[in-house]
N, C-alpha and C positions, 0 to 999 in steps of 0.2 A: 504494500500500500504506500503510495506516494502522496504527499500533501501539496495541493495546488491552491493558489489564489486566483480566483476568477473575478475580475472587475466587470461591472455591467451585468451582474448575474441575473437581474430581473429583465434585462434586455432580450431582444429576439434571439440573437446568436448566443449571448452569454448563458441564457437559461438552458438552451439545448446542449451547449458544450458542457455545462455543469452536470446535466443529467447523464451524458455519455461517460464522463469521468467517473461518476458515482457507479454507473452500471459496470464499469471496468474494475471496480473494487477500490477506488482511490478515495482519499479524504479531500473535500472541497470547502474552502473558506470563500464565501461569496460577499461581494460588496456592491452596493448600488445606492444611488441617491433617491431613486423612485420619484423623480421630479414630475412636473405636470406638462412637459413638452407635448406629450399626448396622454391619453387617459391612464392615470395610475392604476385603475382597476384592472386593465389588461396586464400590466406589469405584475400586479399581485396574483393574477390568474396564472401567469407563468411560474411565479415563485412557489405557489401553493404545494405542488407535488414534491418540490425539493425540500421544503421545510419538514416533511415527514420522514426524510432520510436520516438515519442515525449518524452518518459520516458527513453531514452538511451543516455548516454553521453560517449565519448571515449577519452582516453588519450593514445597517442603513446609514450611509454617510457619503460625504462629498470628497473626492480626491483633491479638490482645490483647498481643502482644509488640511493643513500639514499635520495637525494633531491627530486627525483620523488615520492618516497614513502611518504615522509613528506608532500608534496603538496596534495597528494590524501586524506590524513587524516585531512586536515585543515578545511574541510567543515563539514556538518552534520555527525553525527555518523552513521556508517553502522550497520544495523540490523544483517547481516551475511556477512562474507568474504568467498568466494569460490575461493580457490587458485589452478588454473589449469595451470598456466604458468610454463614452464620448458624447459630445453634443453633435448629433447627426443632422443631415438635411442640408441641401444646397440653398433652397429658397429662403429658409429661415435665417441663414447666415447674412443675407442682405439686410434684414430688418433688426437682427439682434446680435451684432458682431461680438459684444462683450461676453455673451454666453459661450462662444467658441474659444475665446482667449482663455477664459477661466477654466473651462473643462478640458479642452484639447491641448492647451499649452501649459498653463499653470499646473493643472492636475497631472498631466503627463510628467512634468518635471519633478513634482513631489514623489511620484511613484518610482521613477527611474533612479532618483537619488537614494531612495530607500533600498532599491536593488543593488546599487553600488556599495552601500554600507553593509548590507547583508545579502551577498550575491546568491541568487538561485542558480540551478544548473542551466536554466534557460529562461530568458525573458522574451515572450512572444507578444506582439502587439498588432492591433488592427490598423492597417492603412486602408487605402481605397483606390479603386480604379480611377477616381476623380483626379488623381495626381497627374494623369497623362494629358489632361486638357483635351483640346480638339486636335488630336494627332491625325496626320494624314496617312498613317500606316494601316495596312489591312489588318494586321494582328499586333496587339500591344505586348511588348516584351519588357522584362525587368531592366534590360540595358538601354531602353529607349529614353530620350530626354524627357525630363519632368519639371522643367524650369519655367513653364508658362501656365500656371493654374488659372482657371477662369472663375473661381469662387473662393471666398475666404475659407470655407470648409476644406477645399482641396489644399489650400496653402497651409492650413494647420496640420494636415496629415503629412504633407511634404516636410514640414518642420519636424514632426515626430521622427520621421525616417533619418533626418540629418543629425538630430540630437542622439538618437540611438546609435548611429554609426560612430559618432565621436566618443561615446561612452565605451563602445566596444574597443575602439582603438586605444583610448587612454587607460582604461581600467580592466580590459580583458573580459567585459561582460558579454556572455554569449547571447545574441539577440537576433530575432527573426521578425521582419515586418511582413504582414500578409495583406496583399492588395485584393480586397474582395470585389466581386463583380455582381451587382444588382441581386442581392439575396432575397428570396421570397419563400413563402410557405405558411403553414398553419401558425396562428398566433403571431403573425408578422407585424411590421410597423404600419400603423394607420396613415402615416405621412407619405408612404410610398405609393407610386402611381397605380400599381396593380390593385392595392387595397381600396384606393379611392374610386377606381373604375368599377370594382365589384359592388361597392356600396351604391354608387350612382345607378348602375344597371338594375339592381334590385329595386331601387326606389323610383326608377323612371326619370331620374334627374339628368341634366346634360353633363357631358364630360368634355373637358378641353383637351384636344389632341394637338400637342405642340409641334411646331415646324410643319404643320399641315400633314402630319403623319409620317414624315420622312426622317424618322429616328430608328436606330437599331440598338438593342441592348442584349448583353450576354447574361440573360436571366439564369441564376444558379440556385438550385433547390437547397433548402436548409440542411437536409441530411448529408448532402455531398460536401457542403462547407464544413460541417461539424467533423466529418471523417477526416478532412484535410487538416483542420486545426489540431485535432487530437494526435494525428500521426506526426505532424510537424513538431508538436510540443515535445515529443519523445526523441527528436533528432536535432539536438543543438549543434550549431556550426563550430564545434570546438576544434576541429581539424584545420580550420582556416587561420592564416596569420593574423588577420583581423576577424574575430569570431562573429561575423555579421553577414546576414543575407536578406534578400527580398524575394518574395515568391508571389506570383499571381495564383489566386484561387477563383476560377470561373468555370463556366460550363463548356466553353470553346464552341458555342453554337449561337451566334447572334441571331436575334429574331426581330423582324420588322414590327413596328408598333401596331400596324393594321392587322397583321396576322395574330398578334397577341390578343388584341381586342376581340377578334373573330372567335378565337378559342374560348375566351371568357363567355361570349354571347351564347355559344353552343352549350357550354356547361350549365349556364344559368337558365337558358331557355327563353331569353329575351334579347331584343336588339338594343344596342347602345344608342343613345341620342348624342351623336358626335358633333362637336363644334370645332372646326379646324381653325387654329390660331397660329400666330407667328412664333418663332423661337423665343424662348425666355432667357433673360440674363442668367449666367452661371451654368447653363446646361451645355451638354456636349452632344454631337451628332451621332456618334457610334462608339460602342465599347465592344471589344472582341479580345478575349484573353488567349495569349499564347501560354499554355500550361506545361510546356516541355520540362521546365526546371522542377516543378513540383512533382510531375510524373516520374522523373528520373530519381528524385530524392526519396520519396515515400510511396511511390506507386499511385499517386493521386489520379483517380479516374472517375469523373462524374458519371452517375448511373441513372439519373432521373430525367426523363424527357419532359418537355414543357407541358404537354397534355396531361401527363400523370401528375406532375407537381401541382398544376392548377386545379385539377380535379380534387386533390386532397385539400387544397386551400379552400375551395368553394364549399366542400363538405364541412370543414371546420367552421367556416363563416356562417353557414346555415344553422349549425348547432349552437354556436356561441351567441349569435344575435337572434335566434329563433325566427328565422325568415323562411 
């Protein structure tokens, strides 16, 4: 049994990762602020089954509070730290930049400083495909330039990558940044487009289809992401001169927005009321993950097609919201 710290444990990815680690027989210490960026009841819903597990403990607190972080590290040493807490969302960053600085910059710094003082075997942290910006490459690879972010959210994630690299070089902290590509599935984030589309289709409300539908996303099902995170956590880059790496975790199958909406319509049994609008600030045209590095390192192989993943999400949505 290894002891893991999972930040963002009430979040979409964090709750699923915590459950997978517990199922594998490990001890998990979870942290989350359970803020009201979206409905805290959904976060409590994700937490509920974890709290019944004997090897799970939970702290409700904010990483931007240094005392909270210090308290977490006063106990036994963590084998690995999986940092998934963050202020998410591209659009929200245009209206509330301070939330991103506090959570994604200040909170990250507090956590990585604690890891420097009491080093785990591996510090794994969530980055994002957003760091690639509007790249003209067909497939996005970890070696591609990432110096032109188009949102503050992306800029904070790029900052996390650079800080982690410097700590790996200076202090030998084994660290891996994971660039997630549009993660979806049951109990997902209500601020994500697929969630909003589903709600609107059920209610007969209009949906805004940005860039007139000419967008593509590498939608990646939650179970595939969790498998990648857990596998990577057990493979620290200790063999490297600078023990640091970046890995894409995506489905490697970009989907046009129109096809995505059509799949949802078929599963729900209702047509969407689509309103085609222009590109929005901070958005990108296409995401498409080159996953060769993760595949070679830990055998990362996404196994869930879009139709199957959306079918599971819609079934969960019907049950959770009684529609």
